[in-house]
C-alpha positions in Angstrom: 7.8 55.8 72.6 6.5 57.3 69.4 2.8 57.0 68.4 2.4 57.7 64.7 0.5 56.7 61.5 1.5 53.5 59.8 3.5 53.9 56.6 3.9 51.5 53.6 7.4 50.7 54.9 5.8 49.4 58.2 3.4 46.9 56.6 5.5 43.7 56.9 6.7 44.6 60.4 3.2 45.2 61.5 2.1 41.8 60.1 4.9 40.1 61.9 4.1 41.9 65.1 0.4 40.9 64.8 1.3 37.3 64.2 3.5 37.2 67.2 0.9 38.8 69.4 -2.0 36.6 68.4 -0.2 33.3 67.7 -2.1 30.4 69.5 -4.1 32.9 71.5 -7.6 32.2 70.2 -7.0 29.3 67.9 -3.9 27.2 67.0 -1.9 29.6 64.9 -3.7 32.8 64.0 -5.3 34.8 61.1 -5.0 38.4 62.4 -1.8 39.0 60.4 -3.7 38.1 57.2 -6.5 40.5 58.2 -4.0 43.3 58.5 -2.7 42.5 55.1 -6.1 42.6 53.4 -7.6 45.5 55.4 -5.4 48.2 53.9 -6.9 47.8 50.5 -10.5 47.4 51.6 -13.0 50.1 51.0 -14.0 50.2 54.7 -10.4 50.7 56.0 -9.8 54.1 57.7 -6.2 55.0 56.9 -6.2 58.2 59.1 -6.8 56.0 62.2 -4.1 53.4 61.3 -1.6 53.9 64.1 1.5 52.2 65.4 3.8 52.5 68.4 7.5 52.7 67.7 10.2 52.2 70.3 13.9 52.5 69.4 13.0 52.1 65.7 10.9 48.9 66.3 7.1 48.7 66.0 5.8 47.2 69.2 2.0 47.9 68.8 -0.6 48.6 66.2 -4.3 49.5 65.8 -6.5 49.5 62.7 -10.0 50.9 62.2 -12.8 50.2 59.8 -16.1 51.7 59.0 -19.2 50.3 60.6 -22.8 51.6 61.0 -25.8 51.4 63.3 -29.3 50.8 62.0 -32.1 51.7 64.3 -35.5 50.1 64.6 -37.0 53.0 62.7 -34.4 52.7 59.9 -32.1 55.5 60.9 -28.5 54.8 59.8 -25.6 56.2 61.7 -21.9 56.0 61.0 -19.7 54.4 63.6 -16.2 52.9 63.6 -14.7 49.7 64.8 -11.1 48.7 65.6 -9.2 45.5 65.2 -6.7 44.0 65.1 -5.3 45.9 68.1 -2.1 44.3 69.4 1.0 44.9 71.5 4.1 42.7 71.3 4.1 40.1 74.1 7.3 41.6 75.6 5.6 45.0 76.0 2.1 44.0 77.2 0.6 45.4 80.4 2.6 48.5 80.3 -0.1 50.9 79.1 0.8 50.8 75.4 -2.5 49.5 74.2 -4.2 52.1 76.4 -2.1 54.8 74.8 -3.2 53.7 71.3 -6.9 53.5 72.3 -6.8 57.0 73.9 -4.9 58.5 71.0 -7.3 57.2 68.4 -10.4 57.7 70.5 -9.7 61.4 70.6 -9.4 61.5 66.8 -12.7 59.6 66.4 -14.4 62.1 68.7 -13.2 64.9 66.5 -14.8 63.1 63.5 -18.2 63.6 65.2 -18.7 59.8 65.4 -21.0 58.8 68.3 -19.5 55.5 69.2 -16.7 52.9 68.7 -18.2 49.4 68.5 -16.0 46.3 68.6 -16.1 42.5 69.3 -13.5 41.8 72.0 -12.9 40.4 75.5 -14.7 42.5 78.1 -11.7 41.9 80.5 -9.6 43.9 78.1 -11.9 46.7 77.2 -14.3 47.5 80.0 -11.5 49.4 81.8 -11.5 51.8 78.8 -15.2 52.6 79.2 -16.7 50.0 76.9 -20.0 48.4 77.9 -21.9 45.5 76.5 -24.2 46.4 73.6 -27.3 45.4 75.7 -26.7 48.5 77.9 -27.2 50.7 74.9 -29.8 48.6 73.1 -27.2 47.7 70.5 -27.4 44.1 69.1 -25.8 42.2 66.3 -27.5 42.1 63.0 -29.6 39.1 64.2 -30.9 41.0 67.2 -28.7 39.1 69.7 -26.4 40.5 72.4 -23.1 38.6 72.4 -20.9 38.9 75.4 -18.1 40.3 73.2 -20.2 43.0 71.5 -18.8 46.1 73.2 -19.8 49.8 72.8 -17.9 52.9 73.8 -20.2 55.9 73.7 -18.4 59.1 72.6 -21.4 61.4 72.6 -23.1 61.3 76.0 -26.8 60.3 75.8 -26.6 59.4 72.1 -28.2 56.0 72.4 -31.2 56.9 74.5 -34.1 54.4 74.2 -33.8 53.5 70.5 -32.9 49.9 69.5 -30.0 49.5 67.2 -28.2 46.8 65.2 -24.5 47.0 64.3 -23.2 46.1 60.9 -19.4 45.8 60.6 -17.3 45.5 57.5 -17.3 42.3 55.4 -13.5 42.4 55.5 -13.7 40.2 58.7 -15.1 37.4 56.6 -12.4 35.8 54.5 -11.2 32.5 53.1 -9.1 30.7 55.7 -7.3 28.7 53.0 -5.8 32.1 52.0 -4.6 32.6 55.5 -2.7 29.3 55.3 -1.2 30.4 52.0 -0.2 33.8 53.3 1.3 32.4 56.5 3.8 30.3 54.5 5.7 33.6 53.9 6.6 33.8 57.5 9.0 31.9 59.7 7.4 28.7 60.7 5.9 28.6 64.2 4.4 25.7 66.1 0.6 25.6 66.3 -0.4 24.6 69.8 -3.5 24.3 72.0 -3.7 26.7 74.9 -6.3 27.3 77.6 -7.0 30.8 76.2 -8.5 29.1 73.2 -11.1 27.3 75.5 -12.0 30.6 77.1 -12.4 32.2 73.7 -14.8 29.4 72.6 -16.9 30.0 75.7 -16.9 33.8 75.1 -18.1 33.6 71.5 -21.0 31.3 72.5 -22.1 33.5 75.4 -25.1 35.9 75.0 -26.7 38.4 77.4 -30.5 38.6 77.8 
């Protein structure tokens, strides 16, 4: 297993991998492969944290990072980073590969003197890596709310203290879904289906902590 930076030659393979990993998981079909496609040219994309896992010449996992920042209640602005999409091919999940990608890139982020990684994700997947809900660090979304899926990994012990913060992520995550449909026509057709994981996702994104 080789963990390395993504190259231009990997782009299509990573998009196909991401489509396979997310297909029908959160919605019928998926849009994460389109997000991969547009992220690489976005101003907030961090190419030095764009890693893949290669096994026998095949890419089986990928992680991408973007710039984000925290804004405190006294207007202090602090650079952070966020990752996503993070995916592992379904045939290789639950084998520690996603963990290896997180650990590899987490060490690089620490060396960049960045105090935290902040993401939106399923707590079941990320709390085992040390992530906690934003409410534990007084980190809310831009509207001052604490979504269940807003997760913070503190990299500098004691950084957060008692200040209140709001997280602002890249606008790359907000895109035209009609363009997703157009982009998806380039790939082998797959059936869009309803799965129970989509119901869990809908519950999670409507859940907030107080």
